[in-house]
Every structure is written in C-alpha cells, then in structure tokens.
N, C-alpha and C positions, 0 to 999 in steps of 0.2 A: 745481587741483592743480598745473598748471605754476607759478603765482606762488608757491604755498606751497613748492614744491620750491626755487625761486629764492632766497626768504627764508629759508629754512632753510640753504641754503649759504653766503649772506652771514653768517648769525648764528653757524653753526659755526667760519668764518674769524675774526671778531671773538673769540668766546669764547676760540679757540686763541692768539690775541694778547694777551688779557689775562692768560693764564697764561703765555706768554713774557715779558711785563713785569712780572709777579709782583703784577698788580692783582686787585681783587676786584669783583663786581657791585655790593656794599654800599658800596663807598668810591670807585669810579672818579669822575673830575670831568670837567666838559664840556672843559676842556683836553686831558686824555686821549684823549678822542673826536675831538677835532680833530687830536692827533697820529696815531690810527688812520687818520682820510681822508686825511691826507699820505702816511702809510706804504702806502697802496693806490693812490695816484696824484692826489690833489686838490692843488691848489696852497693852501698854509696859510703864514701867517707864522710863521718862526722854525723851530728844530730840530724833529722828528719822531722822535727818539731812533733806536734801533737799526735797521738794515734789517729790512725784512718781506718775505717772498714775494720774494727777489731773482732767483729761478729763473723768475719770471713775469712777463708784460707787465703794467704797470700798468692799472686800470681804465679805460673808456672813460667819456665823458660820461653816458650812459645809466645803466651799470653803478654809478657814482658815485651817481647818484640814488637808485637803488634802494638802496643800501647806506646813505645817510642816512635813507631813509624806514624802512629795517629797524632799524636804531638806536635811531630816535625810538619807533616803536612797541614794541620791546622794553623802554625803560627807562621808559616812559609806563605800560606793563602791569605793571613792577615796582613803581612807584609806588603803584598802585592796591592793591598787596600789603602796602603800608606800606615799601618799600624804596628808599632813596634817593631821598627826594622832593625834596631840593634840584637834584638834577640834572633830575628832571622838570619844575620851574618854570622853569629855563631851556630846556628844551627845547619847552616849551607857550607859544611866542612867538606874535604876530600880526602881521600887515602890513596896510597899507592895500589895498583890492583894485584889480587894475589892469582895463583895458576887456576884456582877455580873460578874467579873472575874472568880471565880470558878465556877458558873454554866455554864457559856460558854466554859470551857476547859474540857477535858477528864482528869478522876482523878483530878477534880479541888481541892477537899479537901487535896492533898498533895502540893499544891503550895506554896511556900514561898516567892517568888518574881514574877514580871513581868516586862517586858520591858517597859520603859517609854521613852517619847519624850519630854524633856524641851521646845521645841518652840511651842508645842500644847497648844492654848489659854484656858482659862477656860471656859468649857461648861457654855453655857446660856439656860434658859429654852425656849422651842419654843414659839413662839407667839400664845396665846390661842384664837385669833379672827382673823382667815385669812379674808382675803378680798372675800365676797361673791358676786354673782351676783346681780345688781341692782334690786329693787321690779318689778316682772312683766316682766323682759328683755327676759325669756326663751320664754314666749307666744308671745311678742310684734316682736322679731326678724324676725321670718320667713316670717312674712308680708313685710318686707322690702328686702328680698332678692329675686333676678331674678332667679338664678338657682336652679334646684333640688338639684344640688351637694352641694350647701351651705345650703340650707335648709336639707339636709342629716347629714353634719357635724354638725350642731348646735343640732339636735335631738340626734345624737350619743355622742356628749360632755355632753349633759344634762342628758340624758338617762341612759349613760353607765359609766360615771365617769372617761373616757379616758384620757389619755394625747393627746397632739395636735401631737406627734411624732407617736403614736401607731395609730392614726387616719389614718395619712397622710402615714403611713408603711405598711397598710393592703393589702395582696394579695388576691384576688378572691378565691384561694384555703383555704384561712385561715378562711372562712364565713361558718358556718354550721348553716342555717338560717331554719331548719326545724326539727321537732321532729325524734328522732331515727336517729342522723347522722352515718354515717359510722364509725366515728372514734370510737365509743363505750364508751366515757369518760363523756358525759353529755346528757342524754336522752332530755333536753330542747333544744330549738335554743340557739346556743352559738357561740362565736368566740374563734380563738385562736391566741394570741399576740405571735409573733415570731421576734426574734432577727435578722436581716439581715443587715450585715456590707456593703454589696455593693448596696443598694438600689438606683435606677436611681436618686431620689429627695434628697439623703443623709439622709432620715429620718431615725431614730435609736429609738429603745425603750430602756427605763430605765431599767426593769426587764429583765435578759437574761435568761430564763428558757429553758432547753434543748428541741429541737423539731425534728421530722424528717416527711420527705415525703415519702409515701411509696404507690405505685399504685395509685399515685393521691389524697390521703388522708393524710390531714394533722393530727400528735398526738403530744401531749406535747405542749410545750409553757405555757403561762398563759392562763387559760378558763375563759371567762367571760360571763355571762347570757345577752341577749339581749330583749330588749322589743318590743311588738306588734308595736309601733310607729316606732321604729327603723327598723324593718322589712319593713314596709309600706314605709317609706322615701327611702330604698335602691332598692325598686322594682320600685318606680317612676323614680329616676335616672337612674337606669339601662336600663330601657325601653323607656326612652325619651330622653337621653343625652350622655350616655357612648358611645363612638365611637367604632363601631364594628371592626375597622381595628386594634385596640391596640392591641400589641404585648408582652409588658411588663406584662400583669397580675396583676398590681396593680389597687386598688380600685378607688382613688381620682385622676382626670386628670385634665389638663388644657382644658378649653372649649373655649378660643379665644385666640388671639395673634398668634403670629409667630410661637410659639411651641405648637400648638393645638394638644391634643391627650397624650402629655407627662406627666409623673405622677407630680402632685401639689406638691410644696415644702411645709415645715412648715411656711415659712416667708409669702408667700402668703396666705396660710389660717388665719394667724394671722392678716394681712393688711386687708382681708374682714371682719374679725369679729371688727376690730377697725373702721373702715369705718361705718359698720351697726351702731354701737353703737353711733359714731357721728350724723349720721342720727336722731336718734330717741333722742338725747340730753342725752344719758345714760353715755357719757363719753367714755373713751376707755375701750374695753371689751376685757378681757385677757382670753386665753382658760383654764388658771388652775383656773378661778373664778367657771366655771362648775363643775370642780372636787371638789372643795372645798364646794360649795352648794350640789353637790349630796351625799358626804360622811356625809354630816351635816344631810341631810335628812332621809338617812338610819339609821343613828346612833338615830334619833329622832324617827323613825316609827318602829324600833327593841328594843324599851324600854331601850337605853342606851347599848345594848350588842356591844362591840366594836369588837369582833370577826365576827359577821354577816357583820358589816360594813367593816373591813378589807378585807374579802373575797370579797364583792361586789364592793369594789373599788381597788382591786388589790395591798392593801398595803402591805408591808413586816412587819409590827409591829404593832398588838392590843394594845400596851402600847401607842404608838405614836399617834395612832388614840383617843384614850381615853385623852392624854394629851392635843391634839390639839383641838379637837372638842366636847370632852366629857363634856362639862361647861353647866350650868344650862340657858336656854334661860330667859333673862332678863323681859321678857314681859309674861312669864308664869304663868297663874293665880295662882297656887300652890306657886311660889316664891313670886308673889305679897301679897298673903294672908298671907305666913308666915312673911313676912316682916311687914304687917300692925298689925300683931298679936303682933309681937317684939315692934313695936312703940306705942303700946296700942290703935289702932284706933279700 
C-alpha cells in the first residue's frame, strides 16, 4: 500500500503537468517525458519548458528513480491497451547486465540483457557527511522538555536510531522491555517494528517485515534492542502521563488540547523537536539527525563493522552504511598524525 500511494502521488503530479503543458496521453513523446523529469529535478540536456512546482524542492535521487519507474509503468500499461505504442517501444529498452545485476538474479551468470529505463537519471554518490545532531544536543534537550512523553521520544530517537514514523507507530504490544520475552526471538529487552496501514495517527514504518499477533504476543517485524535509559523513560511516561482510558493501544499520545489521549502524529513530534531546538539556540532539530548520529556512533564503536551498524539501526544495506557513514573522522588523532607525517611535520 505504501508503494502504491507513492506511485499514485507521482502519477497525479505528472498528469497535472500534462494538462499544464497542453499534452495528451495519446500523443505525448519521449522528449516530453524528458522535459518533465527535468522539471522535477533531473539533469537533462536542453530546455525543459515553463517552470513546474516552483514553490517546492526538486526531487532527490531516490524520488527521481521512483518517478522514472512510475512513468515507464504507466505508459507501458497504456500501450497494452493500444495507446501510444511508439512511446512504449522507446521505454522498453534493454541493457547489458552488470555484476550487481547478476548477483541479484537467480542464475545470474546466464543473463544476457536486463530491462532498462531511459528516463532513470544517472545515479549519484550518496552524501558522505549527513547532518548530525548539534554538539551536546541529546544531553541538553531533555532539560527543556516539560512532558515525560517528549523526553521518552528524544531518548528513543537517540539510543535506538528509530525513524520518527516508527516511534509514533509503536503499539504497547510491540514492546518487549524485559529479559526473556514470550516471543522467544530475542532474550534481551527489545521492540518489534511492525507496519500497520491503518494507524489512527497515520504513522507508517519504512521497512515492512512480516509480523503476526498470536495470543497477545507479537512475533516478527523488525527487531531492535533497547537501552536501559529507554526503558527508564518509558516507565516514567507510562506511570505518570499515559491515560488509563486510552483504548487504541498506541504508545505515544497527545497530552493536552481537544484531542487529548489520541495518538500523536509524526508532524506533532517533529514540531516538538523543532521548538526545543529553537529554545536552545540549536536551530531546527530534525528526527533523522538522531538516526544519523546513532549510526555514526555505533559504526565508530564497532571498529568500522558496517554489519553491526546495519543491524543496530535497522538499515537494509551494509554497503550503504559503509558508503555514507564509513569515513574517517577528520579530527581522529591517527588521521591527523598521518597527515602530519605526510606533510613532513
């Protein structure tokens, strides 16, 4: 459902652009699709017409790849219905398989060609220095927060490297915060990150591992360890502020206002962090900065072992962790000493 929703958003944006340009699905050409990709952020040769979405940021690399796949799928589907066959022929190209393609495919050594999408932009290298939390922010933030709920959110983001959708999407049954939980999947205190499409606060998780609830016990999902400090803030919140009458079973709730007791949205959690950062003159604090800082710290303490950092932060690819976070600290004494020796100091 999450993928379908993303594709629908991309497709609606493209259909609005067609109307804006006075084009029709039956007559649009490949050059027009290239212009659209340029209008939303891709690097294309030549002009791409009138500005489109000038009030929004251009798509990033991943969004551009999704848009390209969406456009190809849509127009190939139209061709099956007898609409714009020439465009579908251009989009249905092939390429020689790469080493990565062969590794990902069953009997990859027999591959002679792979489907290609001419609209897909050239892949760029991930930014090697993602934005981390400001120095001392994780220690200073709790002192400015009035609610135990907010202190718990900060602690869980910092010690668990969770995405904000994961924190706001937790149900109480997902939390196995004691030794030897009944699920039998992890002996240490842990949580199960479970994708639910119909959460009351519309929060969703990015990684959708299968899970099930049997006899009141959650199994499956993405399992992540928790720290003693996370358990402490959880019990402080549950014993002092969590409403006893809450029937939805979700962890993070609203504590004031007309909708008190209802699940807290990700937008509200982001706003809480933003206001706390401004009070401390740290600028806008973003939830993903906690995740970046956590992954970088784990990778450093693990001696550069990207597999440990991958599992600790719930990343899908150890190679991506190594590419983004696996760089040398520019202030590391060993790095400075190596430069000094190189410069003859």
